[in-house]
A tleap script that builds the chain and sets N, CA, C and O, in Angstrom:
source leaprc.protein.ff14SB
mol = sequence {
  NMET SER ASP LEU ALA SER ILE ILE GLY GLU
  ARG ILE ARG LYS LEU ARG LYS LYS MET ASP
  MET SER GLN HIE GLU LEU ALA LEU ARG ALA
  GLY ILE ASP ARG SER TYR MET GLY LYS ILE
  GLU ARG GLY GLU ILE ASN ILE THR LEU GLU
  LYS PHE GLN GLN ILE ALA ILE ALA LEU GLU
  VAL GLU LEU ILE ASP VAL LEU LYS ASP CGLU
}
set mol.1.N position { -19.285 13.148 31.880 }
set mol.1.CA position { -19.389 12.625 30.606 }
set mol.1.C position { -20.000 13.563 29.621 }
set mol.1.O position { -20.124 14.738 29.965 }
set mol.2.N position { -20.380 13.203 28.486 }
set mol.2.CA position { -20.934 14.145 27.474 }
set mol.2.C position { -22.386 14.451 27.754 }
set mol.2.O position { -23.115 13.717 28.421 }
set mol.3.N position { -22.766 15.641 27.170 }
set mol.3.CA position { -24.152 15.975 27.293 }
set mol.3.C position { -25.106 14.911 26.659 }
set mol.3.O position { -26.195 14.634 27.161 }
set mol.4.N position { -24.641 14.361 25.569 }
set mol.4.CA position { -25.448 13.373 24.870 }
set mol.4.C position { -25.649 12.152 25.758 }
set mol.4.O position { -26.758 11.620 25.826 }
set mol.5.N position { -24.655 11.719 26.405 }
set mol.5.CA position { -24.765 10.551 27.396 }
set mol.5.C position { -25.742 10.877 28.473 }
set mol.5.O position { -26.514 10.013 28.889 }
set mol.6.N position { -25.737 12.087 28.937 }
set mol.6.CA position { -26.679 12.476 30.020 }
set mol.6.C position { -28.113 12.524 29.485 }
set mol.6.O position { -29.044 12.052 30.137 }
set mol.7.N position { -28.277 13.099 28.291 }
set mol.7.CA position { -29.606 13.179 27.690 }
set mol.7.C position { -30.125 11.694 27.488 }
set mol.7.O position { -31.231 11.383 27.929 }
set mol.8.N position { -29.414 10.879 26.894 }
set mol.8.CA position { -29.847 9.537 26.636 }
set mol.8.C position { -30.163 8.763 27.952 }
set mol.8.O position { -31.150 8.034 28.049 }
set mol.9.N position { -29.285 8.960 28.939 }
set mol.9.CA position { -29.499 8.338 30.216 }
set mol.9.C position { -30.801 8.756 30.899 }
set mol.9.O position { -31.491 7.954 31.527 }
set mol.10.N position { -31.115 10.088 30.742 }
set mol.10.CA position { -32.291 10.618 31.319 }
set mol.10.C position { -33.552 10.111 30.650 }
set mol.10.O position { -34.573 9.858 31.289 }
set mol.11.N position { -33.445 9.977 29.380 }
set mol.11.CA position { -34.605 9.471 28.590 }
set mol.11.C position { -34.804 7.989 28.824 }
set mol.11.O position { -35.943 7.523 28.818 }
set mol.12.N position { -33.787 7.264 29.020 }
set mol.12.CA position { -33.954 5.798 29.422 }
set mol.12.C position { -34.638 5.764 30.778 }
set mol.12.O position { -35.596 5.012 30.962 }
set mol.13.N position { -34.166 6.567 31.740 }
set mol.13.CA position { -34.770 6.632 33.045 }
set mol.13.C position { -36.266 6.998 32.977 }
set mol.13.O position { -37.076 6.378 33.665 }
set mol.14.N position { -36.626 7.957 32.189 }
set mol.14.CA position { -38.027 8.350 31.984 }
set mol.14.C position { -38.922 7.244 31.436 }
set mol.14.O position { -40.042 7.031 31.900 }
set mol.15.N position { -38.395 6.553 30.442 }
set mol.15.CA position { -39.089 5.461 29.841 }
set mol.15.C position { -39.288 4.282 30.838 }
set mol.15.O position { -40.355 3.674 30.916 }
set mol.16.N position { -38.232 4.009 31.568 }
set mol.16.CA position { -38.290 2.936 32.573 }
set mol.16.C position { -39.326 3.259 33.648 }
set mol.16.O position { -40.143 2.412 34.010 }
set mol.17.N position { -39.285 4.491 34.152 }
set mol.17.CA position { -40.256 4.898 35.130 }
set mol.17.C position { -41.702 4.883 34.613 }
set mol.17.O position { -42.636 4.524 35.330 }
set mol.18.N position { -41.850 5.275 33.374 }
set mol.18.CA position { -43.146 5.270 32.700 }
set mol.18.C position { -43.727 3.861 32.707 }
set mol.18.O position { -44.937 3.676 32.835 }
set mol.19.N position { -42.862 2.887 32.570 }
set mol.19.CA position { -43.286 1.478 32.533 }
set mol.19.C position { -43.347 0.882 33.956 }
set mol.19.O position { -43.597 -0.310 34.133 }
set mol.20.N position { -43.110 1.753 34.973 }
set mol.20.CA position { -43.102 1.390 36.380 }
set mol.20.C position { -42.148 0.190 36.645 }
set mol.20.O position { -42.474 -0.764 37.351 }
set mol.21.N position { -40.955 0.309 36.030 }
set mol.21.CA position { -39.933 -0.751 36.112 }
set mol.21.C position { -38.818 -0.322 36.952 }
set mol.21.O position { -38.387 0.826 36.843 }
set mol.22.N position { -38.325 -1.137 37.767 }
set mol.22.CA position { -37.158 -0.774 38.561 }
set mol.22.C position { -35.858 -0.790 37.661 }
set mol.22.O position { -35.815 -1.378 36.581 }
set mol.23.N position { -34.887 -0.144 38.165 }
set mol.23.CA position { -33.585 -0.161 37.424 }
set mol.23.C position { -33.069 -1.600 37.303 }
set mol.23.O position { -32.608 -2.043 36.251 }
set mol.24.N position { -33.171 -2.299 38.429 }
set mol.24.CA position { -32.723 -3.743 38.480 }
set mol.24.C position { -33.421 -4.582 37.452 }
set mol.24.O position { -32.796 -5.390 36.765 }
set mol.25.N position { -34.829 -4.378 37.334 }
set mol.25.CA position { -35.612 -5.183 36.390 }
set mol.25.C position { -35.151 -4.808 35.003 }
set mol.25.O position { -34.988 -5.709 34.180 }
set mol.26.N position { -34.928 -3.555 34.681 }
set mol.26.CA position { -34.502 -3.179 33.309 }
set mol.26.C position { -33.173 -3.805 32.979 }
set mol.26.O position { -32.988 -4.327 31.880 }
set mol.27.N position { -32.235 -3.762 33.920 }
set mol.27.CA position { -30.920 -4.346 33.794 }
set mol.27.C position { -31.061 -5.786 33.511 }
set mol.27.O position { -30.418 -6.271 32.579 }
set mol.28.N position { -31.837 -6.506 34.224 }
set mol.28.CA position { -32.011 -7.946 33.996 }
set mol.28.C position { -32.612 -8.234 32.620 }
set mol.28.O position { -32.164 -9.156 31.938 }
set mol.29.N position { -33.630 -7.450 32.194 }
set mol.29.CA position { -34.215 -7.690 30.916 }
set mol.29.C position { -33.259 -7.377 29.798 }
set mol.29.O position { -33.305 -8.014 28.745 }
set mol.30.N position { -32.383 -6.397 30.007 }
set mol.30.CA position { -31.430 -6.010 28.934 }
set mol.30.C position { -30.155 -6.858 28.974 }
set mol.30.O position { -29.335 -6.805 28.057 }
set mol.31.N position { -30.002 -7.631 30.035 }
set mol.31.CA position { -28.776 -8.424 30.168 }
set mol.31.C position { -27.529 -7.550 30.507 }
set mol.31.O position { -26.407 -7.784 30.058 }
set mol.32.N position { -27.836 -6.527 31.338 }
set mol.32.CA position { -26.806 -5.540 31.696 }
set mol.32.C position { -26.679 -5.578 33.222 }
set mol.32.O position { -27.676 -5.792 33.912 }
set mol.33.N position { -25.470 -5.374 33.761 }
set mol.33.CA position { -25.274 -5.350 35.179 }
set mol.33.C position { -26.030 -4.156 35.770 }
set mol.33.O position { -26.048 -3.119 35.107 }
set mol.34.N position { -26.649 -4.201 36.937 }
set mol.34.CA position { -27.441 -3.132 37.479 }
set mol.34.C position { -26.591 -1.935 37.753 }
set mol.34.O position { -27.082 -0.829 37.528 }
set mol.35.N position { -25.402 -2.026 38.203 }
set mol.35.CA position { -24.564 -0.928 38.468 }
set mol.35.C position { -24.159 -0.182 37.231 }
set mol.35.O position { -24.027 1.042 37.222 }
set mol.36.N position { -23.956 -0.989 36.137 }
set mol.36.CA position { -23.679 -0.383 34.795 }
set mol.36.C position { -24.872 0.427 34.339 }
set mol.36.O position { -24.734 1.540 33.830 }
set mol.37.N position { -26.047 -0.151 34.530 }
set mol.37.CA position { -27.315 0.533 34.166 }
set mol.37.C position { -27.428 1.811 34.889 }
set mol.37.O position { -27.924 2.777 34.308 }
set mol.38.N position { -26.997 1.909 36.150 }
set mol.38.CA position { -27.066 3.135 36.884 }
set mol.38.C position { -26.159 4.172 36.301 }
set mol.38.O position { -26.503 5.354 36.292 }
set mol.39.N position { -25.002 3.770 35.809 }
set mol.39.CA position { -24.017 4.667 35.203 }
set mol.39.C position { -24.588 5.174 33.936 }
set mol.39.O position { -24.414 6.351 33.620 }
set mol.40.N position { -25.287 4.322 33.161 }
set mol.40.CA position { -25.893 4.784 31.896 }
set mol.40.C position { -26.918 5.790 32.165 }
set mol.40.O position { -26.912 6.829 31.504 }
set mol.41.N position { -27.840 5.578 33.112 }
set mol.41.CA position { -28.914 6.497 33.405 }
set mol.41.C position { -28.357 7.836 33.948 }
set mol.41.O position { -28.961 8.886 33.725 }
set mol.42.N position { -27.255 7.804 34.631 }
set mol.42.CA position { -26.660 9.028 35.146 }
set mol.42.C position { -25.760 9.747 34.151 }
set mol.42.O position { -25.200 10.806 34.431 }
set mol.43.N position { -25.644 9.127 32.975 }
set mol.43.CA position { -24.844 9.710 31.886 }
set mol.43.C position { -23.328 9.696 32.165 }
set mol.43.O position { -22.580 10.498 31.607 }
set mol.44.N position { -22.903 8.795 33.017 }
set mol.44.CA position { -21.488 8.716 33.358 }
set mol.44.C position { -20.658 7.975 32.373 }
set mol.44.O position { -19.434 8.086 32.431 }
set mol.45.N position { -21.233 7.215 31.456 }
set mol.45.CA position { -20.525 6.526 30.482 }
set mol.45.C position { -21.221 6.572 29.112 }
set mol.45.O position { -22.435 6.759 29.027 }
set mol.46.N position { -20.466 6.407 28.092 }
set mol.46.CA position { -21.007 6.267 26.700 }
set mol.46.C position { -21.304 4.845 26.427 }
set mol.46.O position { -20.441 3.996 26.644 }
set mol.47.N position { -22.473 4.529 25.962 }
set mol.47.CA position { -22.818 3.103 25.724 }
set mol.47.C position { -22.607 2.768 24.259 }
set mol.47.O position { -22.626 3.674 23.427 }
set mol.48.N position { -22.415 1.553 23.921 }
set mol.48.CA position { -22.370 1.090 22.576 }
set mol.48.C position { -23.742 0.993 21.957 }
set mol.48.O position { -24.745 0.931 22.668 }
set mol.49.N position { -23.798 0.980 20.652 }
set mol.49.CA position { -25.079 0.745 19.994 }
set mol.49.C position { -25.697 -0.548 20.349 }
set mol.49.O position { -26.922 -0.625 20.434 }
set mol.50.N position { -24.951 -1.550 20.558 }
set mol.50.CA position { -25.461 -2.851 20.946 }
set mol.50.C position { -26.164 -2.776 22.266 }
set mol.50.O position { -27.260 -3.325 22.379 }
set mol.51.N position { -25.610 -2.126 23.293 }
set mol.51.CA position { -26.168 -1.898 24.616 }
set mol.51.C position { -27.418 -1.051 24.466 }
set mol.51.O position { -28.449 -1.339 25.074 }
set mol.52.N position { -27.327 -0.034 23.677 }
set mol.52.CA position { -28.489 0.838 23.419 }
set mol.52.C position { -29.640 0.073 22.902 }
set mol.52.O position { -30.774 0.230 23.353 }
set mol.53.N position { -29.343 -0.775 21.936 }
set mol.53.CA position { -30.453 -1.688 21.348 }
set mol.53.C position { -30.949 -2.710 22.391 }
set mol.53.O position { -32.140 -3.021 22.388 }
set mol.54.N position { -30.145 -3.215 23.231 }
set mol.54.CA position { -30.609 -4.163 24.216 }
set mol.54.C position { -31.590 -3.372 25.225 }
set mol.54.O position { -32.601 -3.911 25.677 }
set mol.55.N position { -31.252 -2.194 25.506 }
set mol.55.CA position { -32.057 -1.408 26.458 }
set mol.55.C position { -33.401 -1.064 25.829 }
set mol.55.O position { -34.426 -1.111 26.510 }
set mol.56.N position { -33.418 -0.719 24.542 }
set mol.56.CA position { -34.578 -0.359 23.857 }
set mol.56.C position { -35.498 -1.609 23.726 }
set mol.56.O position { -36.717 -1.511 23.864 }
set mol.57.N position { -34.910 -2.721 23.471 }
set mol.57.CA position { -35.754 -3.981 23.360 }
set mol.57.C position { -36.333 -4.261 24.768 }
set mol.57.O position { -37.511 -4.602 24.879 }
set mol.58.N position { -35.569 -4.130 25.786 }
set mol.58.CA position { -36.078 -4.376 27.188 }
set mol.58.C position { -37.194 -3.388 27.535 }
set mol.58.O position { -38.142 -3.738 28.238 }
set mol.59.N position { -37.072 -2.123 27.028 }
set mol.59.CA position { -38.129 -1.157 27.306 }
set mol.59.C position { -39.335 -1.277 26.288 }
set mol.59.O position { -40.321 -0.544 26.369 }
set mol.60.N position { -39.185 -2.234 25.346 }
set mol.60.CA position { -40.256 -2.453 24.383 }
set mol.60.C position { -40.515 -1.209 23.537 }
set mol.60.O position { -41.663 -0.872 23.248 }
set mol.61.N position { -39.418 -0.519 23.137 }
set mol.61.CA position { -39.562 0.682 22.217 }
set mol.61.C position { -38.558 0.553 21.179 }
set mol.61.O position { -37.656 -0.281 21.263 }
set mol.62.N position { -38.696 1.425 20.111 }
set mol.62.CA position { -37.696 1.485 19.103 }
set mol.62.C position { -36.591 2.401 19.571 }
set mol.62.O position { -36.825 3.238 20.444 }
set mol.63.N position { -35.334 2.269 18.996 }
set mol.63.CA position { -34.216 3.097 19.320 }
set mol.63.C position { -34.578 4.548 19.149 }
set mol.63.O position { -34.181 5.373 19.972 }
set mol.64.N position { -35.346 4.909 18.070 }
set mol.64.CA position { -35.657 6.298 17.855 }
set mol.64.C position { -36.548 6.854 18.975 }
set mol.64.O position { -36.477 8.047 19.271 }
set mol.65.N position { -37.365 6.035 19.587 }
set mol.65.CA position { -38.253 6.482 20.675 }
set mol.65.C position { -37.402 6.934 21.906 }
set mol.65.O position { -37.808 7.821 22.657 }
set mol.66.N position { -36.263 6.325 22.080 }
set mol.66.CA position { -35.387 6.758 23.218 }
set mol.66.C position { -34.828 8.095 22.929 }
set mol.66.O position { -34.650 8.901 23.843 }
set mol.67.N position { -34.530 8.383 21.631 }
set mol.67.CA position { -33.860 9.642 21.218 }
set mol.67.C position { -34.865 10.815 21.182 }
set mol.67.O position { -34.479 11.982 21.245 }
set mol.68.N position { -36.131 10.478 21.080 }
set mol.68.CA position { -37.229 11.537 20.998 }
set mol.68.C position { -37.447 12.166 22.378 }
set mol.68.O position { -37.503 11.471 23.392 }
set mol.69.N position { -37.562 13.451 22.389 }
set mol.69.CA position { -37.865 14.127 23.591 }
set mol.69.C position { -39.405 14.287 23.678 }
set mol.69.O position { -40.039 14.819 22.766 }
set mol.70.N position { -39.974 13.818 24.782 }
set mol.70.CA position { -41.427 13.866 24.928 }
set mol.70.C position { -41.883 15.225 25.229 }
set mol.70.O position { -43.083 15.453 25.385 }
savepdb mol mol.pdb
quit
């Protein structure tokens, strides 16, 4: 998939781990299937803005925070 999908996926993974949250828990909070969440984190798929927003809400961050490189 695209470099952007990989970058966003990695940033989602970093934020999730920072919160000491499992991939399964994040998927449940975001209302997304766990296997789909895995594909997102691995950058295998492009996500919609709606899914992106659901994940940000589940991580308790703003969308821009996911895009920022720490």
